[in-house]
FIVEXNU-243097 format. One record per atom (N, C-alpha, C, CB): x, y, z; residue number from 1. Coordinates in pm, whole numbers. Glycine has a CB too. Example, Ala and Ser with C-alpha at 12.3 -4.5 7.8 and 13.67 -1.06 7.14 Angstrom:
<pts>
<pt><x>1319</x><y>-569</y><z>780</z><i>1</i></pt>
<pt><x>1230</x><y>-450</y><z>780</z><i>1</i></pt>
<pt><x>1320</x><y>-330</y><z>780</z><i>1</i></pt>
<pt><x>1131</x><y>-447</y><z>905</z><i>1</i></pt>
<pt><x>1285</x><y>-225</y><z>708</z><i>2</i></pt>
<pt><x>1367</x><y>-106</y><z>714</z><i>2</i></pt>
<pt><x>1290</x><y>3</y><z>787</z><i>2</i></pt>
<pt><x>1408</x><y>-60</y><z>572</z><i>2</i></pt>
</pts>
This chain:
<pts>
<pt><x>82</x><y>-118</y><z>0</z><i>1</i></pt>
<pt><x>0</x><y>0</y><z>0</z><i>1</i></pt>
<pt><x>87</x><y>124</y><z>0</z><i>1</i></pt>
<pt><x>-94</x><y>0</y><z>119</z><i>1</i></pt>
<pt><x>31</x><y>235</y><z>-44</z><i>2</i></pt>
<pt><x>99</x><y>364</y><z>-40</z><i>2</i></pt>
<pt><x>-3</x><y>470</y><z>-2</z><i>2</i></pt>
<pt><x>167</x><y>398</y><z>-176</z><i>2</i></pt>
<pt><x>34</x><y>560</y><z>89</z><i>3</i></pt>
<pt><x>-52</x><y>670</y><z>131</z><i>3</i></pt>
<pt><x>29</x><y>798</y><z>132</z><i>3</i></pt>
<pt><x>-115</x><y>643</y><z>270</z><i>3</i></pt>
<pt><x>-29</x><y>906</y><z>84</z><i>4</i></pt>
<pt><x>31</x><y>1039</y><z>101</z><i>4</i></pt>
<pt><x>-32</x><y>1100</y><z>224</z><i>4</i></pt>
<pt><x>11</x><y>1130</y><z>-27</z><i>4</i></pt>
<pt><x>50</x><y>1130</y><z>324</z><i>5</i></pt>
<pt><x>-6</x><y>1175</y><z>451</z><i>5</i></pt>
<pt><x>71</x><y>1292</y><z>510</z><i>5</i></pt>
<pt><x>-8</x><y>1060</y><z>551</z><i>5</i></pt>
<pt><x>5</x><y>1361</y><z>600</z><i>6</i></pt>
<pt><x>65</x><y>1460</y><z>688</z><i>6</i></pt>
<pt><x>1</x><y>1435</y><z>824</z><i>6</i></pt>
<pt><x>42</x><y>1611</y><z>637</z><i>6</i></pt>
<pt><x>81</x><y>1391</y><z>921</z><i>7</i></pt>
<pt><x>27</x><y>1358</y><z>1053</z><i>7</i></pt>
<pt><x>135</x><y>1365</y><z>1160</z><i>7</i></pt>
<pt><x>-35</x><y>1218</y><z>1051</z><i>7</i></pt>
<pt><x>92</x><y>1384</y><z>1283</z><i>8</i></pt>
<pt><x>184</x><y>1386</y><z>1396</z><i>8</i></pt>
<pt><x>227</x><y>1246</y><z>1436</z><i>8</i></pt>
<pt><x>120</x><y>1456</y><z>1514</z><i>8</i></pt>
<pt><x>138</x><y>1148</y><z>1413</z><i>9</i></pt>
<pt><x>166</x><y>1010</y><z>1455</z><i>9</i></pt>
<pt><x>105</x><y>912</y><z>1356</z><i>9</i></pt>
<pt><x>111</x><y>984</y><z>1598</z><i>9</i></pt>
<pt><x>186</x><y>816</y><z>1313</z><i>10</i></pt>
<pt><x>143</x><y>712</y><z>1219</z><i>10</i></pt>
<pt><x>192</x><y>580</y><z>1276</z><i>10</i></pt>
<pt><x>199</x><y>738</y><z>1073</z><i>10</i></pt>
<pt><x>99</x><y>491</y><z>1305</z><i>11</i></pt>
<pt><x>133</x><y>363</y><z>1366</z><i>11</i></pt>
<pt><x>88</x><y>249</y><z>1276</z><i>11</i></pt>
<pt><x>69</x><y>349</y><z>1507</z><i>11</i></pt>
<pt><x>178</x><y>157</y><z>1248</z><i>12</i></pt>
<pt><x>144</x><y>40</y><z>1168</z><i>12</i></pt>
<pt><x>181</x><y>-85</y><z>1246</z><i>12</i></pt>
<pt><x>217</x><y>43</y><z>1029</z><i>12</i></pt>
<pt><x>90</x><y>-181</y><z>1247</z><i>13</i></pt>
<pt><x>114</x><y>-309</y><z>1314</z><i>13</i></pt>
<pt><x>105</x><y>-420</y><z>1210</z><i>13</i></pt>
<pt><x>12</x><y>-332</y><z>1430</z><i>13</i></pt>
<pt><x>206</x><y>-504</y><z>1208</z><i>14</i></pt>
<pt><x>210</x><y>-621</y><z>1120</z><i>14</i></pt>
<pt><x>195</x><y>-744</y><z>1209</z><i>14</i></pt>
<pt><x>343</x><y>-626</y><z>1035</z><i>14</i></pt>
<pt><x>98</x><y>-827</y><z>1174</z><i>15</i></pt>
<pt><x>71</x><y>-950</y><z>1250</z><i>15</i></pt>
<pt><x>101</x><y>-1073</y><z>1167</z><i>15</i></pt>
<pt><x>-74</x><y>-953</y><z>1298</z><i>15</i></pt>
<pt><x>147</x><y>-1176</y><z>1233</z><i>16</i></pt>
<pt><x>163</x><y>-1308</y><z>1172</z><i>16</i></pt>
<pt><x>248</x><y>-1304</y><z>1045</z><i>16</i></pt>
<pt><x>28</x><y>-1367</y><z>1140</z><i>16</i></pt>
<pt><x>359</x><y>-1232</y><z>1046</z><i>17</i></pt>
<pt><x>449</x><y>-1227</y><z>931</z><i>17</i></pt>
<pt><x>527</x><y>-1358</y><z>925</z><i>17</i></pt>
<pt><x>545</x><y>-1105</y><z>938</z><i>17</i></pt>
<pt><x>475</x><y>-1451</y><z>847</z><i>18</i></pt>
<pt><x>533</x><y>-1584</y><z>843</z><i>18</i></pt>
<pt><x>577</x><y>-1618</y><z>701</z><i>18</i></pt>
<pt><x>433</x><y>-1689</y><z>894</z><i>18</i></pt>
<pt><x>699</x><y>-1667</y><z>690</z><i>19</i></pt>
<pt><x>754</x><y>-1710</y><z>562</z><i>19</i></pt>
<pt><x>776</x><y>-1861</y><z>569</z><i>19</i></pt>
<pt><x>888</x><y>-1635</y><z>528</z><i>19</i></pt>
<pt><x>711</x><y>-1932</y><z>478</z><i>20</i></pt>
<pt><x>723</x><y>-2078</y><z>476</z><i>20</i></pt>
<pt><x>832</x><y>-2126</y><z>381</z><i>20</i></pt>
<pt><x>591</x><y>-2140</y><z>437</z><i>20</i></pt>
<pt><x>863</x><y>-2045</y><z>279</z><i>21</i></pt>
<pt><x>963</x><y>-2086</y><z>180</z><i>21</i></pt>
<pt><x>1014</x><y>-1964</y><z>106</z><i>21</i></pt>
<pt><x>905</x><y>-2190</y><z>81</z><i>21</i></pt>
<pt><x>1135</x><y>-1974</y><z>52</z><i>22</i></pt>
<pt><x>1192</x><y>-1869</y><z>-31</z><i>22</i></pt>
<pt><x>1247</x><y>-1752</y><z>47</z><i>22</i></pt>
<pt><x>1088</x><y>-1820</y><z>-126</z><i>22</i></pt>
<pt><x>1281</x><y>-1647</y><z>-28</z><i>23</i></pt>
<pt><x>1334</x><y>-1524</y><z>30</z><i>23</i></pt>
<pt><x>1224</x><y>-1420</y><z>34</z><i>23</i></pt>
<pt><x>1457</x><y>-1472</y><z>-50</z><i>23</i></pt>
<pt><x>1220</x><y>-1343</y><z>144</z><i>24</i></pt>
<pt><x>1112</x><y>-1247</y><z>163</z><i>24</i></pt>
<pt><x>1162</x><y>-1133</y><z>251</z><i>24</i></pt>
<pt><x>988</x><y>-1314</y><z>226</z><i>24</i></pt>
<pt><x>1121</x><y>-1010</y><z>218</z><i>25</i></pt>
<pt><x>1156</x><y>-893</y><z>298</z><i>25</i></pt>
<pt><x>1037</x><y>-798</y><z>297</z><i>25</i></pt>
<pt><x>1285</x><y>-823</y><z>244</z><i>25</i></pt>
<pt><x>1011</x><y>-735</y><z>412</z><i>26</i></pt>
<pt><x>902</x><y>-639</y><z>425</z><i>26</i></pt>
<pt><x>956</x><y>-514</y><z>493</z><i>26</i></pt>
<pt><x>781</x><y>-700</y><z>505</z><i>26</i></pt>
<pt><x>937</x><y>-398</y><z>427</z><i>27</i></pt>
<pt><x>990</x><y>-273</y><z>481</z><i>27</i></pt>
<pt><x>884</x><y>-163</y><z>475</z><i>27</i></pt>
<pt><x>1115</x><y>-230</y><z>403</z><i>27</i></pt>
<pt><x>901</x><y>-64</y><z>561</z><i>28</i></pt>
<pt><x>818</x><y>56</y><z>559</z><i>28</i></pt>
<pt><x>905</x><y>169</y><z>506</z><i>28</i></pt>
<pt><x>760</x><y>89</y><z>703</z><i>28</i></pt>
<pt><x>853</x><y>241</y><z>407</z><i>29</i></pt>
<pt><x>928</x><y>349</y><z>343</z><i>29</i></pt>
<pt><x>853</x><y>481</y><z>356</z><i>29</i></pt>
<pt><x>954</x><y>318</y><z>194</z><i>29</i></pt>
<pt><x>929</x><y>589</y><z>367</z><i>30</i></pt>
<pt><x>875</x><y>724</y><z>359</z><i>30</i></pt>
<pt><x>950</x><y>793</y><z>247</z><i>30</i></pt>
<pt><x>889</x><y>803</y><z>497</z><i>30</i></pt>
<pt><x>876</x><y>838</y><z>146</z><i>31</i></pt>
<pt><x>936</x><y>901</y><z>28</z><i>31</i></pt>
<pt><x>1050</x><y>816</y><z>-29</z><i>31</i></pt>
<pt><x>988</x><y>1042</y><z>63</z><i>31</i></pt>
<pt><x>1024</x><y>688</y><z>-47</z><i>32</i></pt>
<pt><x>1116</x><y>591</y><z>-107</z><i>32</i></pt>
<pt><x>1241</x><y>562</y><z>-23</z><i>32</i></pt>
<pt><x>1159</x><y>640</y><z>-240</z><i>32</i></pt>
<pt><x>1245</x><y>608</y><z>102</z><i>33</i></pt>
<pt><x>1356</x><y>577</y><z>192</z><i>33</i></pt>
<pt><x>1309</x><y>476</y><z>296</z><i>33</i></pt>
<pt><x>1411</x><y>707</y><z>261</z><i>33</i></pt>
<pt><x>1383</x><y>366</y><z>313</z><i>34</i></pt>
<pt><x>1348</x><y>264</y><z>411</z><i>34</i></pt>
<pt><x>1368</x><y>321</y><z>551</z><i>34</i></pt>
<pt><x>1432</x><y>135</y><z>391</z><i>34</i></pt>
<pt><x>1260</x><y>318</y><z>632</z><i>35</i></pt>
<pt><x>1268</x><y>367</y><z>769</z><i>35</i></pt>
<pt><x>1257</x><y>254</y><z>871</z><i>35</i></pt>
<pt><x>1160</x><y>470</y><z>794</z><i>35</i></pt>
<pt><x>1209</x><y>137</y><z>826</z><i>36</i></pt>
<pt><x>1197</x><y>24</y><z>918</z><i>36</i></pt>
<pt><x>1189</x><y>-105</y><z>838</z><i>36</i></pt>
<pt><x>1073</x><y>40</y><z>1010</z><i>36</i></pt>
<pt><x>1259</x><y>-208</y><z>887</z><i>37</i></pt>
<pt><x>1250</x><y>-342</y><z>830</z><i>37</i></pt>
<pt><x>1180</x><y>-432</y><z>931</z><i>37</i></pt>
<pt><x>1392</x><y>-399</y><z>793</z><i>37</i></pt>
<pt><x>1071</x><y>-494</y><z>889</z><i>38</i></pt>
<pt><x>996</x><y>-582</y><z>979</z><i>38</i></pt>
<pt><x>1064</x><y>-718</y><z>988</z><i>38</i></pt>
<pt><x>850</x><y>-597</y><z>932</z><i>38</i></pt>
<pt><x>1065</x><y>-774</y><z>1108</z><i>39</i></pt>
<pt><x>1120</x><y>-907</y><z>1130</z><i>39</i></pt>
<pt><x>1024</x><y>-1010</y><z>1074</z><i>39</i></pt>
<pt><x>1147</x><y>-933</y><z>1281</z><i>39</i></pt>
<pt><x>1078</x><y>-1122</y><z>1033</z><i>40</i></pt>
<pt><x>995</x><y>-1230</y><z>981</z><i>40</i></pt>
<pt><x>967</x><y>-1331</y><z>1091</z><i>40</i></pt>
<pt><x>1063</x><y>-1299</y><z>862</z><i>40</i></pt>
<pt><x>857</x><y>-1402</y><z>1076</z><i>41</i></pt>
<pt><x>816</x><y>-1506</y><z>1169</z><i>41</i></pt>
<pt><x>795</x><y>-1452</y><z>1311</z><i>41</i></pt>
<pt><x>919</x><y>-1617</y><z>1170</z><i>41</i></pt>
<pt><x>735</x><y>-1333</y><z>1319</z><i>42</i></pt>
<pt><x>699</x><y>-1271</y><z>1447</z><i>42</i></pt>
<pt><x>547</x><y>-1269</y><z>1459</z><i>42</i></pt>
<pt><x>758</x><y>-1127</y><z>1458</z><i>42</i></pt>
<pt><x>497</x><y>-1281</y><z>1579</z><i>43</i></pt>
<pt><x>353</x><y>-1279</y><z>1601</z><i>43</i></pt>
<pt><x>295</x><y>-1140</y><z>1575</z><i>43</i></pt>
<pt><x>321</x><y>-1324</y><z>1743</z><i>43</i></pt>
<pt><x>355</x><y>-1036</y><z>1633</z><i>44</i></pt>
<pt><x>302</x><y>-900</y><z>1617</z><i>44</i></pt>
<pt><x>416</x><y>-799</y><z>1632</z><i>44</i></pt>
<pt><x>190</x><y>-872</y><z>1720</z><i>44</i></pt>
<pt><x>417</x><y>-699</y><z>1544</z><i>45</i></pt>
<pt><x>518</x><y>-594</y><z>1548</z><i>45</i></pt>
<pt><x>450</x><y>-460</y><z>1520</z><i>45</i></pt>
<pt><x>632</x><y>-621</y><z>1446</z><i>45</i></pt>
<pt><x>483</x><y>-360</y><z>1599</z><i>46</i></pt>
<pt><x>428</x><y>-226</y><z>1579</z><i>46</i></pt>
<pt><x>543</x><y>-128</y><z>1561</z><i>46</i></pt>
<pt><x>337</x><y>-184</y><z>1697</z><i>46</i></pt>
<pt><x>527</x><y>-38</y><z>1464</z><i>47</i></pt>
<pt><x>627</x><y>65</y><z>1441</z><i>47</i></pt>
<pt><x>554</x><y>199</y><z>1434</z><i>47</i></pt>
<pt><x>708</x><y>38</y><z>1311</z><i>47</i></pt>
<pt><x>610</x><y>300</y><z>1499</z><i>48</i></pt>
<pt><x>547</x><y>432</y><z>1506</z><i>48</i></pt>
<pt><x>638</x><y>535</y><z>1439</z><i>48</i></pt>
<pt><x>518</x><y>472</y><z>1652</z><i>48</i></pt>
<pt><x>578</x><y>614</y><z>1351</z><i>49</i></pt>
<pt><x>645</x><y>729</y><z>1291</z><i>49</i></pt>
<pt><x>584</x><y>855</y><z>1351</z><i>49</i></pt>
<pt><x>632</x><y>729</y><z>1134</z><i>49</i></pt>
<pt><x>666</x><y>955</y><z>1377</z><i>50</i></pt>
<pt><x>614</x><y>1081</y><z>1429</z><i>50</i></pt>
<pt><x>647</x><y>1193</y><z>1333</z><i>50</i></pt>
<pt><x>672</x><y>1111</y><z>1569</z><i>50</i></pt>
<pt><x>555</x><y>1291</y><z>1326</z><i>51</i></pt>
<pt><x>570</x><y>1408</y><z>1239</z><i>51</i></pt>
<pt><x>602</x><y>1368</y><z>1095</z><i>51</i></pt>
<pt><x>680</x><y>1498</y><z>1293</z><i>51</i></pt>
<pt><x>510</x><y>1294</y><z>1035</z><i>52</i></pt>
<pt><x>528</x><y>1241</y><z>901</z><i>52</i></pt>
<pt><x>461</x><y>1331</y><z>798</z><i>52</i></pt>
<pt><x>473</x><y>1099</y><z>891</z><i>52</i></pt>
<pt><x>533</x><y>1358</y><z>691</z><i>53</i></pt>
<pt><x>477</x><y>1430</y><z>577</z><i>53</i></pt>
<pt><x>538</x><y>1368</y><z>453</z><i>53</i></pt>
<pt><x>506</x><y>1585</y><z>585</z><i>53</i></pt>
<pt><x>454</x><y>1304</y><z>373</z><i>54</i></pt>
<pt><x>505</x><y>1244</y><z>250</z><i>54</i></pt>
<pt><x>433</x><y>1116</y><z>215</z><i>54</i></pt>
<pt><x>651</x><y>1216</y><z>263</z><i>54</i></pt>
<pt><x>497</x><y>1040</y><z>129</z><i>55</i></pt>
<pt><x>442</x><y>914</y><z>80</z><i>55</i></pt>
<pt><x>491</x><y>799</y><z>167</z><i>55</i></pt>
<pt><x>481</x><y>892</y><z>-68</z><i>55</i></pt>
<pt><x>399</x><y>732</y><z>235</z><i>56</i></pt>
<pt><x>432</x><y>619</y><z>321</z><i>56</i></pt>
<pt><x>387</x><y>492</y><z>251</z><i>56</i></pt>
<pt><x>366</x><y>633</y><z>463</z><i>56</i></pt>
<pt><x>476</x><y>392</y><z>245</z><i>57</i></pt>
<pt><x>438</x><y>267</y><z>178</z><i>57</i></pt>
<pt><x>496</x><y>147</y><z>251</z><i>57</i></pt>
<pt><x>486</x><y>267</y><z>33</z><i>57</i></pt>
<pt><x>418</x><y>40</y><z>252</z><i>58</i></pt>
<pt><x>463</x><y>-90</y><z>301</z><i>58</i></pt>
<pt><x>501</x><y>-168</y><z>177</z><i>58</i></pt>
<pt><x>352</x><y>-164</y><z>388</z><i>58</i></pt>
<pt><x>626</x><y>-209</y><z>168</z><i>59</i></pt>
<pt><x>675</x><y>-278</y><z>48</z><i>59</i></pt>
<pt><x>722</x><y>-418</y><z>85</z><i>59</i></pt>
<pt><x>789</x><y>-199</y><z>-19</z><i>59</i></pt>
<pt><x>689</x><y>-510</y><z>-1</z><i>60</i></pt>
<pt><x>734</x><y>-647</y><z>18</z><i>60</i></pt>
<pt><x>807</x><y>-692</y><z>-108</z><i>60</i></pt>
<pt><x>615</x><y>-741</y><z>50</z><i>60</i></pt>
<pt><x>905</x><y>-776</y><z>-87</z><i>61</i></pt>
<pt><x>980</x><y>-834</y><z>-198</z><i>61</i></pt>
<pt><x>1004</x><y>-981</y><z>-166</z><i>61</i></pt>
<pt><x>1115</x><y>-758</y><z>-223</z><i>61</i></pt>
<pt><x>992</x><y>-1063</y><z>-268</z><i>62</i></pt>
<pt><x>1014</x><y>-1205</y><z>-245</z><i>62</i></pt>
<pt><x>1066</x><y>-1273</y><z>-369</z><i>62</i></pt>
<pt><x>886</x><y>-1271</y><z>-200</z><i>62</i></pt>
<pt><x>1133</x><y>-1383</y><z>-346</z><i>63</i></pt>
<pt><x>1182</x><y>-1467</y><z>-454</z><i>63</i></pt>
<pt><x>1143</x><y>-1610</y><z>-420</z><i>63</i></pt>
<pt><x>1338</x><y>-1453</y><z>-472</z><i>63</i></pt>
<pt><x>1056</x><y>-1665</y><z>-502</z><i>64</i></pt>
<pt><x>1004</x><y>-1800</y><z>-478</z><i>64</i></pt>
<pt><x>951</x><y>-1810</y><z>-336</z><i>64</i></pt>
<pt><x>1113</x><y>-1907</y><z>-503</z><i>64</i></pt>
<pt><x>883</x><y>-1707</y><z>-291</z><i>65</i></pt>
<pt><x>841</x><y>-1699</y><z>-151</z><i>65</i></pt>
<pt><x>698</x><y>-1748</y><z>-132</z><i>65</i></pt>
<pt><x>854</x><y>-1557</y><z>-101</z><i>65</i></pt>
<pt><x>679</x><y>-1816</y><z>-23</z><i>66</i></pt>
<pt><x>547</x><y>-1854</y><z>25</z><i>66</i></pt>
<pt><x>533</x><y>-1786</y><z>161</z><i>66</i></pt>
<pt><x>528</x><y>-2012</y><z>34</z><i>66</i></pt>
<pt><x>441</x><y>-1690</y><z>172</z><i>67</i></pt>
<pt><x>433</x><y>-1610</y><z>293</z><i>67</i></pt>
<pt><x>290</x><y>-1569</y><z>321</z><i>67</i></pt>
<pt><x>521</x><y>-1486</y><z>280</z><i>67</i></pt>
<pt><x>271</x><y>-1518</y><z>443</z><i>68</i></pt>
<pt><x>143</x><y>-1460</y><z>482</z><i>68</i></pt>
<pt><x>167</x><y>-1355</y><z>588</z><i>68</i></pt>
<pt><x>45</x><y>-1570</y><z>534</z><i>68</i></pt>
<pt><x>77</x><y>-1256</y><z>595</z><i>69</i></pt>
<pt><x>80</x><y>-1155</y><z>699</z><i>69</i></pt>
<pt><x>-48</x><y>-1074</y><z>690</z><i>69</i></pt>
<pt><x>206</x><y>-1063</y><z>686</z><i>69</i></pt>
<pt><x>-78</x><y>-1001</y><z>794</z><i>70</i></pt>
<pt><x>-184</x><y>-902</y><z>788</z><i>70</i></pt>
<pt><x>-133</x><y>-779</y><z>862</z><i>70</i></pt>
<pt><x>-318</x><y>-955</y><z>850</z><i>70</i></pt>
<pt><x>-198</x><y>-666</y><z>838</z><i>71</i></pt>
<pt><x>-152</x><y>-542</y><z>899</z><i>71</i></pt>
<pt><x>-269</x><y>-449</y><z>921</z><i>71</i></pt>
<pt><x>-45</x><y>-475</y><z>812</z><i>71</i></pt>
<pt><x>-249</x><y>-351</y><z>1009</z><i>72</i></pt>
<pt><x>-344</x><y>-243</y><z>1024</z><i>72</i></pt>
<pt><x>-271</x><y>-116</y><z>1062</z><i>72</i></pt>
<pt><x>-450</x><y>-277</y><z>1128</z><i>72</i></pt>
<pt><x>-334</x><y>-4</y><z>1029</z><i>73</i></pt>
<pt><x>-275</x><y>128</y><z>1052</z><i>73</i></pt>
<pt><x>-363</x><y>206</y><z>1147</z><i>73</i></pt>
<pt><x>-256</x><y>205</y><z>918</z><i>73</i></pt>
<pt><x>-303</x><y>271</y><z>1244</z><i>74</i></pt>
<pt><x>-375</x><y>359</y><z>1337</z><i>74</i></pt>
<pt><x>-336</x><y>502</y><z>1311</z><i>74</i></pt>
<pt><x>-347</x><y>321</y><z>1484</z><i>74</i></pt>
</pts>
């Protein structure tokens, strides 16, 4: 996903980030710059950005990957 935002606080939680096979990476970017890399095979992870202005995106990359996850934004 990608959102153009201006906010004092942006919170994203990734749940059940599980990789069963292959290579996989999940990162949070602001204006195409990686600001956080999410760990794999974790039950729940929350990352908070403060004073955000720009394009925020959750990006995933995989090679022959079998994976699952869900997320929500506050």
